[in-house]
N, C-alpha and C positions, 0 to 999 in steps of 0.2 A: 496495558498496551492499547494503543489506539491505531485505527486505520481509517483513512479516507479512501474509498474505493470508487473509481469512476469507470463506467462502461465506455469504452472508446472504440472508434473506428481505426484510429492510429494514435501513436504517442511516441515521443522521443526525448532523450536527455542529452544535453550538450554540456561540455566543459571546455572552456577556452576555445569555443567555435568548432570543436570536434564532437561528433556524435559518438557517445559511449554506450547507449542503449536505445533500442528502437523496437516497436512492435506494430503489428497490424491489429485486426479485431481482437479485443480482449479486455483485460482489466489493468488500469493504472492504479497501483497501490502505494499510497503515501503511508509509511509505517513509522509511528512514533513509539518510543520505548521509555517507560517511566523508571525512576530509580527503584521502585518497589516490585517490578515485574519478575515473575518466576516462570518456570516451565509451563505451568497451568495456563498462564496468560498467553503464552506463545501458542499452545495447543488450541485454545479457544479461538483466537484471532485467525490462525491458519485454517482451521476447519470452517470457520464462518466465511472467510474470503473465498476459498476454493469451492465451497458448497452453495454460495449465493445463487439463487434461481432468478437472475435478473436479465437473461437474454430471452428474446421473444420466440415463441413457438409459431407454428403455421397459422394459428388463430390470433396472432399478435398479442398474446398474453405472456407476461414475464413468467416463464415456467422452465427455462433451461439453464443448466449450469455451464461453467467454463468448458468442461470436458465435452459437453454435448455439442458445442459449436466449434470445437477445435481452436479455442481461443488461446491467446498468449498472455503472459504476465510481464508487466514492467514494474519492478519493485524499487521504490525510492525511499531512503531514510529521511525522516523529517522530524527533528526534535521539537520544532515549533508547534507541533500538535499538543504539546504540554505547556503552551504559553498560558499564563494566568494574567488577564488584563482587567481584572475586577477593580483593582485600585490604581488610580493615576492613569497616566497615558503610556507609560513604558511597561511592556509585559515582563513578568518574572518567569524564569525558566527553571526554578528550583526543583520542580517535580520531574523534570526530564532526566533520564538516565545519563550518567557520565559515559564518554566514549569507550573507555576500557571495559565497561559492563554491557553497553548497548550493542557494540559492534558484533560480538559473538552471537547475540540473539538475532540480530539482523541477518548474519550469515547463515544461521540455522534455519531461519524462515526460507531463505533462498535454497539451501541444501534440500530441505523437505520438498519444495516445489519441483526442483530438478529431479529428485529421486522418484517422485510420483509421476514423472513423465511430462510435465508441463514444459512448454517452450518459455524460457525465462530470460529476460534482459533486466539489467539493473542500472541504477545510478552508481555513484561512488560515495561511500560513506564519508560524511564530513566535508565533502567538497562543495564549492559554490557552483550550483548547477542551474541551467536553464531548462525548464520542462515545457514542451509544447504538446498539445493534444487536440484531437477532434473528439469531443464528448458526444456520445451517441445517445440521443434522447432529449435532453440530457438526463443521465441517470448518475446520481452521486449518493453513496451510502456511507453513513458514519458508523463506525464500530468501536466499542470500548469494552475491554475484557472485564472491567470492574462494573460494567453495565450502568455507567453514570449517565448515559443517554441512549 
């Protein structure tokens, strides 16, 4: 499982011109699920995302977690995080999880965040979405449950 996590002042997802998810200060999480992901991958990425200390404290050091700043989560599925563009010009997506396998994992990530008390907004799994954001910093963190980077 992979995640691109961006610290944002605001972010929103639109589908066909309609806003379907929107947050203020918090984290925009692009979540990619591979064909080989299991619950341990979900556990790892979920704990990393929600535990990242990337918000500034009173000394302007990145030392605070999402909970510390009453931050919000915008979670967007993104199978293209498993694009392999090493050969040729057209990326291969064979490592990405199929929708029937990936969607339940995506939903479980959202369920965990909601049950842990985070304010959560989402995109729509598999939809053509337009994502807008104001990146704070900018701060962008790449996470991989297989620790490939």
